[in-house]
C-alpha positions in Angstrom: 10.8 17.5 -18.1 8.1 15.0 -16.8 6.1 12.7 -20.0 2.9 14.2 -21.1 0.6 11.0 -19.8 -2.9 9.8 -20.7 -3.6 10.1 -17.0 -3.4 14.4 -17.7 -5.7 13.8 -21.1 -7.7 16.5 -22.6 -10.1 17.6 -25.2 -10.1 21.2 -26.6 -13.3 21.9 -28.6 -11.8 24.5 -31.2 -13.7 27.0 -33.8 -11.5 27.5 -36.5 -11.2 28.9 -39.9 -12.5 26.2 -43.0 -9.1 25.6 -44.6 -7.1 22.3 -46.0 -5.2 22.9 -43.3 -6.7 24.2 -40.3 -6.4 20.5 -38.6 -2.3 20.3 -39.5 -2.2 23.4 -38.1 -4.0 23.0 -35.1 -2.0 19.3 -34.3 1.6 21.6 -35.0 0.2 24.1 -32.2 -0.7 21.1 -30.0 2.8 19.4 -30.4 4.9 23.1 -30.2 3.8 23.0 -26.5 4.4 19.9 -25.5 1.5 17.8 -25.9 0.5 14.7 -27.6 -1.8 14.5 -30.0 -4.2 11.8 -29.4 -7.1 12.1 -31.6 -8.6 15.0 -34.0 -12.3 14.9 -34.6 -14.0 17.1 -36.8 -17.6 17.7 -34.9 -19.0 20.3 -37.2 -18.5 21.9 -40.9 -19.5 25.2 -42.3 -18.8 26.7 -45.2 -16.7 29.0 -43.2 -16.0 27.4 -40.2 -15.0 24.3 -38.8 -15.4 22.9 -35.3 -12.3 20.4 -34.3 -12.2 18.4 -31.2 -8.6 17.8 -30.6 -8.0 15.3 -27.9 -3.8 15.2 -26.1 -2.3 14.6 -23.2 -0.6 16.8 -21.2 1.9 16.5 -18.2 -0.5 18.2 -15.4 -2.8 21.0 -15.5 -0.5 24.3 -16.0 0.3 22.6 -18.9 -3.4 22.4 -20.3 -3.4 25.9 -20.1 -0.6 26.6 -22.0 -1.9 24.4 -24.3 -5.1 26.0 -24.5 -3.2 29.5 -25.1 -1.2 28.2 -27.8 -4.5 27.6 -29.6 -6.1 30.8 -28.8 -3.2 32.5 -30.0 -3.8 31.2 -33.8 -5.1 33.4 -36.0 -8.8 32.8 -36.4 -9.0 30.4 -33.8 -10.9 30.3 -30.6 -11.1 27.3 -28.0 -15.0 27.1 -27.3 -14.5 24.6 -23.8 -11.7 22.6 -22.5 -12.9 18.8 -20.8 -10.6 16.1 -18.9 -11.2 13.2 -20.0 -10.2 11.5 -16.3 -12.6 13.7 -14.8 -15.3 12.9 -17.2 -14.8 9.2 -17.0 -14.9 9.8 -13.5 -18.5 11.7 -13.4 -20.4 9.4 -10.9 -18.1 6.8 -10.1 -16.9 3.9 -11.6 -19.0 1.3 -10.4 -22.7 0.0 -10.5 -24.5 -2.8 -8.9 -26.3 -4.5 -11.2 -28.6 -7.7 -10.5 -27.9 -11.0 -11.1 -31.3 -12.3 -11.7 -34.1 -11.0 -13.8 -37.2 -10.1 -11.9 -39.6 -10.2 -14.6 -42.5 -11.5 -12.4 -44.9 -12.2 -9.0 -43.2 -15.7 -9.2 -39.5 -14.1 -9.8 -40.4 -11.7 -6.9 -41.7 -14.7 -4.3 -38.6 -16.5 -4.7 -35.4 -13.6 -5.1 -37.6 -11.6 -2.0 -40.7 -12.4 0.6 -41.7 -15.1 1.1 -39.3 -17.7 -0.7 -36.2 -16.1 1.0 -37.0 -16.4 4.2 -36.1 -20.2 4.0 -32.8 -19.5 2.4 -32.4 -17.1 5.8 -33.1 -20.1 8.1 -30.8 -22.0 5.8 -27.9 -19.7 6.8 -29.4 -19.3 10.2 -29.0 -23.0 11.3 -25.6 -23.5 9.3 -23.3 -20.2 8.7 -20.9 -21.5 6.4 -23.9 -22.0 4.1 -23.6 -18.1 3.5 -20.7 -18.9 1.5 -22.8 -20.5 -1.1 -26.4 -18.9 -1.2 -25.3 -15.2 -0.7 -22.5 -12.5 -2.5 -20.3 -13.7 0.2 -18.5 -16.3 -2.3 -17.6 -13.4 -4.3 -17.0 -10.4 -2.8 -14.2 -8.5 -1.1 -14.1 -5.6 0.8 -11.4 -2.7 -0.5 -11.4 -1.1 2.6 -8.9 1.9 3.5 -8.6 5.2 6.2 -7.4 7.6 3.9 -4.1 8.0 5.6 -1.3 7.0 3.2 -2.9 7.0 -0.5 -0.4 6.2 -3.9 1.9 8.8 -3.3 -0.4 11.7 -1.9 -0.1 11.0 1.6 -3.1 11.5 4.6 -5.9 12.7 2.4 -8.6 11.1 3.9 -11.3 8.4 3.4 -13.7 10.5 0.7 -10.4 11.6 -1.3 -9.4 7.8 -1.4 -12.6 6.6 -2.6 -11.6 7.3 -6.7 -8.5 5.1 -5.7 -10.4 2.3 -4.1 -13.6 2.6 -6.6 -10.5 2.0 -9.6 -9.1 -1.2 -7.5 -12.9 -3.0 -7.3 -13.0 -2.0 -11.0 -9.7 -3.8 -11.5 -10.9 -7.0 -9.8 -13.9 -7.5 -11.5 -12.3 -6.8 -14.8 -9.2 -9.3 -14.4 -10.4 -11.9 -12.1 -14.5 -11.1 -12.0 -14.3 -11.1 -8.6 -16.6 -8.4 -6.7 -15.3 -5.9 -4.5 -16.5 -3.0 -2.9 -15.2 0.3 -2.0 -15.1 0.5 2.0 -13.1 4.0 3.0 -13.7 4.3 7.0 -14.1 8.1 8.4 -11.4 7.2 11.4 -7.4 6.6 11.5 -8.0 4.9 14.9 -6.3 1.5 14.7 -8.9 -0.5 17.4 -11.9 1.5 15.7 -10.8 0.4 12.5 -10.1 -3.6 13.7 -13.8 -3.0 15.2 -16.0 -1.8 12.2 -14.1 -4.4 9.9 -14.9 -7.4 11.7 -18.7 -5.8 12.0 -19.2 -5.8 9.1 -17.3 -8.9 7.8 -20.6 -11.3 7.3 -20.9 -9.7 4.1 -17.3 -10.5 2.8 -15.5 -13.3 1.5 -12.4 -11.4 1.8 -10.7 -8.1 3.0 -8.4 -6.4 0.8 -6.6 -3.4 3.3 -5.3 -0.4 1.0 -3.7 2.8 1.1 -3.5 2.6 5.4 -0.2 4.1 6.8 2.7 2.5 8.3 3.1 1.2 11.3 -0.4 1.0 11.6 -1.1 -1.2 9.1 1.1 -3.7 10.3 -1.0 -4.0 13.8 -4.5 -3.5 11.3 -3.6 -6.5 9.7 -2.2 -8.8 12.2 -5.3 -8.4 14.3 -7.6 -8.9 11.5 -6.1 -12.0 10.1 -6.1 -13.6 13.7 -9.5 -12.7 14.6 -11.7 -13.1 11.2 -12.4 -16.5 9.4 -11.2 -15.2 5.8 -8.4 -13.6 4.2 -6.9 -10.3 4.6 -4.2 -9.5 2.4 -2.6 -6.1 2.4 -2.3 -4.8 -1.3 0.4 -2.4 -0.7 2.2 -5.3 1.3 1.7 -8.6 -0.3 0.7 -7.5 -3.6 3.9 -5.7 -3.8 6.2 -8.3 -2.5 4.4 -10.9 -5.2 5.0 -9.0 -8.3 9.0 -8.2 -6.8 9.7 -11.7 -6.4 8.2 -12.4 -10.1 10.0 -9.8 -11.7 13.9 -10.6 -9.6 13.1 -14.2 -10.6 13.2 -13.5 -14.2 15.2 -10.7 -13.7 18.0 -13.4 -12.2 17.2 -15.8 -15.3 18.3 -13.1 -17.5 21.5 -12.3 -16.0 22.2 -15.8 -15.1 22.3 -15.4 -11.1 21.3 -17.4 -7.9 19.0 -15.8 -5.4 20.9 -17.3 -2.7 24.0 -15.6 -4.0 23.5 -12.2 -4.9 24.0 -9.1 -2.3 20.2 -7.5 -2.5 20.2 -3.8 -1.4 16.3 -2.6 -0.6 15.8 1.0 -0.1 12.7 2.0 2.1 11.6 0.0 5.2 7.4 0.8 5.0 4.8 -1.9 4.2 6.2 -3.1 0.9 10.1 -3.1 1.9 9.2 -5.7 5.1 7.2 -7.7 3.1 9.4 -7.7 0.2 12.0 -8.8 2.4 10.4 -11.5 3.9 9.3 -13.1 0.7 12.6 -13.2 -0.6 14.3 -14.5 2.9 11.6 -17.1 2.2 12.6 -17.9 -1.3 16.2 -18.3 0.0 18.0 -15.1 -0.4 20.6 -14.8 2.2 22.6 -11.4 1.6 19.8 -8.8 2.2 20.7 -5.0 3.4 17.7 -2.9 4.4 18.3 0.4 4.6 15.8 3.4 5.6 16.2 6.9 5.6 19.5 6.6 8.5 21.0 3.7 6.6 21.4 0.4 7.1 19.1 -1.8 9.7 21.7 -3.4 11.8 22.4 -4.9 15.1 24.7 -2.8 16.2 21.4 -0.2 17.0 18.4 -0.9 19.4 15.2 -0.5 17.6 12.0 0.4 19.0 9.8 -0.5 16.3 9.1 -4.8 16.1 10.0 -4.5 12.1 12.7 -3.1 12.3 13.9 -5.2 15.2 12.9 -8.2 13.1 15.2 -6.9 10.3 18.3 -6.3 12.1 17.9 -10.2 13.1 17.0 -11.6 10.4 19.3 -9.4 7.3 22.3 -8.1 6.5 24.4 -10.9 7.8 27.8 -9.1 8.0 26.2 -6.3 9.8 27.2 -3.4 7.5 26.4 -0.4 9.1 26.5 2.1 6.6 24.1 4.2 3.8 22.4 3.2 1.4 24.8 4.7 -1.0 27.6 2.8 0.8 25.4 -0.2 0.6 24.8 0.0 -3.0 28.6 -0.1 -3.8 29.0 -4.4 -5.0 25.5 -4.8 -4.8 23.7 -7.1 -7.5 19.9 -5.8 -7.1 18.6 -2.6 -5.9 15.0 -2.7 -5.2 13.0 1.1 -4.3 10.0 1.0 -2.7 11.2 4.6 -0.7 10.8 7.9 -2.5 12.5 10.2 -5.3 15.7 10.2 -6.3 17.8 8.7 -3.7 20.3 7.0 -6.4 22.6 9.3 -8.7 24.8 8.0 -11.1 27.8 7.5 -9.0 25.6 5.1 -7.5 24.4 3.2 -10.2 27.9 2.7 -11.8 28.9 1.4 -8.3 26.9 -2.0 -8.2 28.6 -5.3 -9.4 28.3 -6.6 -13.2 25.2 -7.3 -14.2 23.3 -5.5 -12.2 19.9 -5.6 -11.5 17.4 -2.3 -10.7 13.9 -2.0 -9.4 13.1 1.7 -9.2 9.8 1.2 -7.9 8.4 4.5 -6.4 5.5 6.5 -8.0 5.3 8.8 -9.9 9.2 9.6 -9.5 11.6 6.5 -9.3 14.3 6.4 -7.0 16.8 7.0 -10.2 15.7 8.3 -13.4 15.8 4.8 -15.5 17.6 6.2 -18.6 20.7 6.4 -16.0 20.2 2.9 -14.8 19.8 1.3 -18.1 23.4 3.3 -19.0 24.5 0.6 -16.3 22.4 -2.0 -15.1 21.9 -5.1 -17.1 18.2 -5.1 -16.3 16.0 -2.2 -15.4 12.1 -2.5 -13.8 9.8 0.7 -12.3 6.2 1.2 -11.3 5.4 3.4 -13.8 3.9 2.3 -17.4 5.3 4.5 -19.5 8.5 2.6 -19.1 9.5 -1.1 -20.2 8.9 -3.9 -17.2 5.9 -2.3 -14.9 6.4 -3.8 -11.6 2.3 -3.4 -11.0 0.0 -5.3 -8.4 -2.0 -5.6 -11.1 -0.7 -8.7 -12.1 -0.9 -10.3 -8.3 -3.9 -9.5 -6.7 -6.9 -10.1 -8.3 -6.2 -13.6 -9.4 -4.7 -13.7 -5.7 -8.2 -13.7 -4.1 -9.7 -15.5 -6.9 -7.6 -18.2 -6.1 -8.9 -17.5 -2.1 -12.2 -17.3 -3.1 -12.3 -20.4 -5.2 -10.2 -22.7 -2.6 -12.5 -20.8 0.8 -9.2 -20.4 2.5 -9.6 -18.1 5.8 -5.5 -17.6 6.3 -2.9 -16.5 3.7 0.6 -18.4 4.0 3.8 -17.9 2.1 3.6 -21.1 0.2 0.5 -19.2 -1.4 2.4 -15.7 -1.8 5.6 -17.7 -3.3 3.6 -20.1 -5.7 2.1 -16.6 -7.1 5.1 -15.0 -7.7 5.9 -18.5 -9.5 3.0 -18.3 -11.6 3.3 -14.8 -12.6 6.7 -15.5 -13.5 6.2 -18.3 -15.2 4.0 -16.4 -17.9 7.1 -14.9 -19.7 8.4 -17.9 -21.8 11.7 -18.4 -22.6 11.9 -17.6 -26.0 9.9 -14.1 -25.2 12.4 -13.4 -21.6 14.9 -10.3 -22.3 16.2 -7.5 -20.3 13.1 -5.1 -21.2 10.5 -8.3 -20.7 10.9 -9.8 -17.1 6.9 -9.6 -16.3 3.9 -10.6 -18.5 1.9 -7.4 -19.7 -1.1 -5.9 -17.0 -3.4 -7.0 -20.3 -2.7 -10.7 -20.5 -5.7 -12.5 -20.1 -4.1 -15.1 -18.5 -2.4 -14.0 -15.4 -5.2 -14.0 -13.3 -6.2 -17.5 -14.0 -2.9 -18.9 -13.4 -2.1 -16.9 -10.2 -5.5 -18.1 -9.1 -4.9 -22.1 -10.0 -1.5 -21.7 -8.2 -2.7 -19.8 -4.8 -5.8 -22.6 -4.7 -2.8 -25.6 -5.2 -0.7 -24.2 -2.6 -3.9 -23.4 -0.1 -4.5 -27.2 -0.7 -1.0 -28.3 0.4 -1.5 -26.2 3.3 -5.3 -27.4 4.8 
């Protein structure tokens, strides 16, 4: 049974007979229907009737209908309307553009706009680098998608991807004061995407690629990195890898094992899986087995795609050739970036003592966290309703803050490792335990610490 979620929050405006028990009867009916009541507000009170707004979390649209029916079935109760709080939040979008300067009189106008602005334009024409100081480029990034791999929803296209990109931009602003703008492209052609992003780059100080399907995303990222003079970050790869390394660093502290000694099995060899493995190896992991749908990537097979070829050459030192289920036996660490329910109780039980399980598939993890925690010492997921949420919001806002502050053009492994270290270090020794291996996404200091670490790593590199 799915858990009710704030993402499916509804408010029902209900008319009920006036009595002392009306509100408690409404609350009881909603709870009996399996929803979680979060608020009861009496909006009108007459001598015979009450109007009550009942707000509750549900599991999905069908569940919301059942809740409505449960209230309607009560004696003398009618549901006037149902509003969906998530949809209300999205009315008209989640972003706006506001000028930073006041335009109160003609003098202000003549500086912000013509004629004064022409002097600033000429300064940039003479020294293109000045754009970084004299325009929004200094603090603005493009959140670019083609809508081909949105969340777990698949290829839903650019317009349907826009709410996610708006949300991403809101997180950038909220957590690191980075101005981000959604750029949803109506093409899924690799060359066209590269051409468009290069053409619109002058406005932006960086590019965050988002929700572009593998393997296309690899080529787009590589080419844009080579051909642009601003940093290009693919969050599904690098953001996920940073937070995974941070979580693993602390999980290994909990079980007192070292990254160079443990056997790590990674399920999923898409964008996230590849980036995680590269970063783990950069941090000293040795025994890593990558598993695709057909089992372990190994040297006994030939692969056509360059990423699987790289994995075959750089992972799996014992050249193990079995299935994911066989690979997990005796493993210290399982990292899942694949799909729902790929592991069962038997596989989890077959892992080494004090094992670590990161089941990050969303919304349904690779293994039920309740089953995993019966055997594993540390369990993490990508969900907000379980402990140890491995959430990219810990990484990307501060990472871009650091890139913009340092004015860098290239992203290096040192920066990714530094960011992971900064996130891990936000969990103090006396706070660290099996249910607290990563800081809260609302920890105000994470973004600043990550930004400082990234800028410092950029300084070492340049």
